[in-house]
C-alpha positions in Angstrom: -39.6 61.4 34.4 -40.6 57.8 33.9 -43.9 56.0 34.4 -43.5 52.4 33.2 -44.7 49.1 34.6 -44.4 45.5 33.6 -46.6 42.9 35.3 -47.0 39.1 34.8 -50.1 37.5 36.3 -53.3 35.6 35.7 -56.6 37.1 34.7 -59.2 37.0 37.4 -62.1 37.0 35.0 -62.8 37.4 31.2 -62.1 40.9 29.9 -65.0 43.3 29.5 -65.1 45.0 26.0 -67.1 48.2 25.7 -67.1 51.1 23.2 -67.1 54.8 23.9 -69.8 57.0 22.4 -67.4 57.8 19.6 -66.9 54.1 18.8 -63.4 53.6 20.4 -63.0 50.1 21.9 -61.9 49.8 25.6 -61.3 46.7 27.6 -60.9 46.3 31.3 -59.6 43.3 33.2 -57.8 42.5 36.4 -54.7 40.4 36.8 -53.6 38.6 40.0 -49.8 39.1 40.5 -48.2 36.9 43.2 -46.2 38.7 45.9 -42.6 37.5 46.2 -43.1 36.4 49.8 -45.5 34.4 52.0 -47.6 35.6 54.9 -46.9 34.6 58.5 -49.3 31.7 58.0 -47.2 30.5 55.1 -49.8 31.5 52.5 -49.0 33.1 49.2 -50.5 36.6 48.7 -51.4 38.4 45.5 -52.1 41.9 44.3 -55.1 42.4 42.0 -54.2 45.0 39.4 -56.8 46.6 37.2 -55.7 46.9 33.5 -57.3 49.0 30.7 -56.5 48.6 27.0 -57.7 50.8 24.1 -58.5 50.5 20.4 -57.2 47.4 18.5 -55.4 46.1 21.5 -58.7 46.2 23.5 -60.5 44.1 20.8 -57.6 41.6 20.6 -57.5 41.1 24.4 -61.3 40.7 24.5 -61.1 38.0 21.7 -58.1 36.0 23.0 -57.7 36.5 26.8 -59.8 34.4 29.2 -60.0 34.0 33.0 -56.9 32.1 34.3 -54.6 32.9 31.4 -51.0 33.9 32.2 -50.4 37.3 30.7 -47.7 40.0 30.7 -48.8 43.6 30.6 -46.6 46.6 29.8 -47.9 50.1 30.2 -48.1 53.0 32.6 -49.8 53.6 35.9 -52.7 56.2 35.9 -54.5 57.6 38.8 -57.9 59.2 38.1 -60.7 60.4 40.3 -64.4 61.1 40.0 -67.3 62.0 42.2 -69.8 59.2 42.8 -73.6 59.3 43.2 -73.2 60.2 46.9 -71.0 63.2 46.1 -67.9 61.4 47.5 -64.5 61.7 45.7 -63.3 58.2 44.4 -59.7 57.6 43.4 -58.9 54.8 40.9 -55.4 53.5 40.2 -55.0 51.3 37.1 -52.5 50.3 34.5 -53.0 51.7 31.0 -51.5 48.9 28.8 -49.9 49.5 25.5 -48.5 46.0 25.1 -50.0 42.7 26.2 -48.3 39.3 25.7 -50.2 36.0 25.9 -47.7 33.8 27.8 -49.5 30.5 27.3 -51.7 28.9 24.8 -55.4 28.1 25.3 -55.9 26.2 28.6 -59.4 24.9 27.8 -58.7 22.1 25.3 -57.0 19.6 27.6 -57.5 16.4 25.6 -57.7 16.0 21.9 -61.1 17.1 20.5 -61.1 20.7 21.7 -61.1 23.6 19.2 -57.8 25.4 19.1 -57.8 29.1 19.7 -55.7 30.9 17.1 -53.8 34.0 18.0 -53.3 36.5 15.2 -50.0 37.6 16.7 -48.2 34.2 16.4 -49.0 33.0 19.9 -47.1 35.7 21.7 -48.0 39.4 21.7 -50.5 42.1 21.0 -50.1 45.8 21.3 -48.4 48.9 20.1 -45.2 47.0 19.1 -46.7 44.1 17.3 -43.6 43.9 15.0 -41.6 42.5 17.9 -40.6 38.9 17.5 -42.3 36.5 19.9 -40.5 33.8 21.8 -43.7 31.7 22.0 -44.6 29.2 19.4 -48.0 27.7 18.6 -46.9 24.2 19.7 -47.1 24.7 23.5 -43.3 24.4 23.9 -41.8 26.2 26.8 -39.2 28.6 25.3 -37.4 28.6 28.7 -37.2 24.8 29.2 -33.8 23.3 29.7 -33.0 21.2 26.7 -29.5 20.5 27.8 -27.8 22.9 25.3 -25.7 25.9 26.5 -27.3 29.3 25.8 -25.2 31.5 23.4 -25.5 35.1 24.5 -23.0 37.7 23.5 -21.9 40.4 26.0 -23.6 43.0 23.8 -27.0 41.4 24.5 -26.7 41.7 28.3 -28.3 44.8 29.9 -25.5 45.2 32.5 
């Protein structure tokens, strides 16, 4: 069986960092993920996906993610339920993230004098696999931009 999800979207608000009674950090945030089609009115629609991170990843996300930032989330879908104050059963579906990648640098400092936000993971990733190399540099360069050079990829690197 497999329960794995990868999402890329923008944060709808700053992450909320809390601690459990035993002192474990937990962060919750929501990302807006565009749907691949438009509505009948020609408008683009999005899904708003709740994400939960734990421990060190939670603290890192709370420190470095902000509303509007483009972010990739890798994790698993979890469905839980509880009984609310009115005795009604409430179901919650959320992504429990074990890897979060920051896909762009700080968007706030547009011109010159702003303070630069440093990312302890080299501008790219946070999470369970922090030893992965990141394609994102601190210099705001788009790693996928077309610089006119051919891309050298061996057949062994292709997933198909």
